[in-house]
N, C-alpha and C positions, 0 to 999 in steps of 0.2 A: 489520481482520479477517484479511486475507490474510497480513500480516506476522506476526501472532501465530501463525497456523497454521504458517507457515514456521519460526518460532522454535521451536515445540514439536517439529517434525520434526527440526530441526537439533540440538536438545538430545538427542533420542533417538539420532541417528546420529553425532554428532560431539562433540568437546570444545569447548564454546562459551566463549570467554574474555570476551566483552563484547557488549552490545547497544547500538545507538546510534539516537537519534531526531534529526530535524532540525527546528528551529523556524525556519521561513523566512517567517513572516508570513501563513500560511494562516489562513482563518477558523476552521478546526476544530483547529488545533494544540493549543489549551489543553484540548480534550477528549480528544484522541488520545494525547498524550504521557504523562499519568498512568497510562493503562492499560498502555502499554509498560513503564513503571517497575514497575507492579504485577506483571506476568508475569515480569520479570527477578528481582524480589525473591523470587518463589515458588521459583525455582531457585537462589537465592543467587548470581546472576550480576550483575556490574557493569553499570550502565546510565549512559550519558553522553548529554547533550543538546548538540548542536552548533548554534549559532545562526548563521543566514545572513541577517542583516538586509538585505543588499544585494538579495536576491531580492525581498522585499516593496517595497523602495524603487525598484528599477530595472526590474523585469520587468512585463509586461502579462498579466494573467490575472484572470478573475472569481473564481478560487479564493482569491486574495489579499485581505487586508483593504483594500488600496489599489484593488481592482477593483470591478466592478459586482455586481449581484445574481446569486446562483446560480440558474440556470434549473431549472425542473421538467421532468419528462418521462423518457422511456426513456434509458438510459445510452448507447445507440448513435445517438441523434439528432444531427443536424448541430449543433444549438445547444450540445451538451455540449463541443464543441471550445473554447468560451469558457472552460472550466475548466482547460485545458491550461496548465501552467507551462513555458515554453520550456526545453527541454534539462534538465529537473529531474533525471531519473535519471542523465544523463551527469555532472552536477555532483556529485550525491550519491555515485555510485559511485566517482568519482575520490577524493573525500575519504575514503570508507570504505576504499578500497584503501590509502591512506597510513596511516590509523589501524590497519588490520589488520597491515600490515608492521611498524609501530612497536611493536605489542603482541606480535609474534612469532607471529601467526596465519598460516596458509597458505591461507586462503580466506575469502570473504564470501558471504552469502546475500541474495538479493533475491526478493521474492514476486510478481513480475510473472506474470500468468496470461493464458491465451488470450483471455479476454473483454476485456482491456485494449487489444488490438491495434486495435480499430475506431477509437479516437480518439487513442491515444497512440503517436506514432511512436517514442518512446524506450522502448517496452515490447515492440516487435516483435522477433522472433527474429533478424532480420538485424542490427538495431542491437545487441542483447544479445550476439550472437556477436562482432561487431566490437569492442565495448567490452571483452568478456572477453579477447580476443586482445591488445588494447592494454594492459590491466592486467597480464596475465601477462608480456608482453614488457617492460613498463615498471617492473617491481619485481624486486629481487634474489631475493626469495623465490618469484617466479613465482606470485603470488597468483591463485587460481582463483575465478572467479565462479560460484557455484552458483545455478541458477534452477530449483528442483524443480517449480514449478507452470507452467512456460512452455507446456506442452501441455494443461493442465487448464482446464476451464471454472470459473466461480465456484461453481457447484453442486458440482462435484467437489472444489473446495477446501474448501467447507463440510463435505462428507462426510468428507474427510480429517481436518479439524480435529476434528470430532465423534468420530472414531475415536481421536484422540490425547488426548481428554479436555479440549479447550479449553472454557472457560466463556465462551460468546459474549456473555453479559451484560456481560462485562468487556472488550469491544472497541468500537471506534467507527468509523462509516463516514460519517455525514452531513457533507456539505461546508459546510452552513450554520452548524454549530457552535453551535446553540442549546442549551437546557437538556436537551432530549431530541431524538431523531432526528425529522426533519420527516416522513419517510415518502413524500415526493413528489419530492425532487431525484434526479438520476440515480443517485447512489451508494446512496441509500436504496432506490430501485426495484430496483437490481441486488441489493442485500442481501436484500430481501424475496423476490425471485424465486429467489435461490439457495437459500434455506432451503426454499422450497416444492418446487423441483425435486429437491433432495437428500433430501427427506422427513425433514429434521432439524428439531426444535422450534426456533422462533424466540423467544428470551426478550426481544427488544428492545421497548421502549415507543416507539411512534410517535405523533406529534401527529395524523397522518392515516393511516387505513387504507383510503382510497378504493381502488377497483379499480385494479390495475396497468395502465399504458398498454401498448398493443401494441408489439411490436418493429417498428421501421421496415422497410419492404420494401427489398430490395436494388435498387440502381439499375443 
């Protein structure tokens, strides 16, 4: 959902030469990647899938097919840390930077947003700034890392995407990777909550529409 919104904004503001997805053994990759391909096709932009089998084989995370069950609950609960894939964004940004420079691009876009910060250390601005500096200094082209949503909430991302004409029925969030969104895992809860707060219609079919869990209190 976030990446598709960032893609639409990038198409509006830049010349986009390619889109990439990573198949790294996550439970939901098979649902997520076809939607990425769909949106790239809509704009006539090349889409490439980069396979990272080693992540699923060697890394520990419940997000991966090799891991345990995806927990239900609010996105910011402590249990959601079980879905963190260690240094995922660092690995993917590094590969994306090499791909970008090889394709003659001078920048890459990542859709990390403010709501990610609670559980993902590699989505926080301090990490993103450091990684952006490393990529700029480590490439002849001085590749720039664009993070347009880093200060936006998930609801603000939903509102931005709605304004850009994103068809959210052609996006995927659920970490469980079933035939439809479960409605109860952390990413489904975050998705449902974002549409409500943004006042944007939610076209998603959920297996469960039970009341949303409360956001955990700050400690």
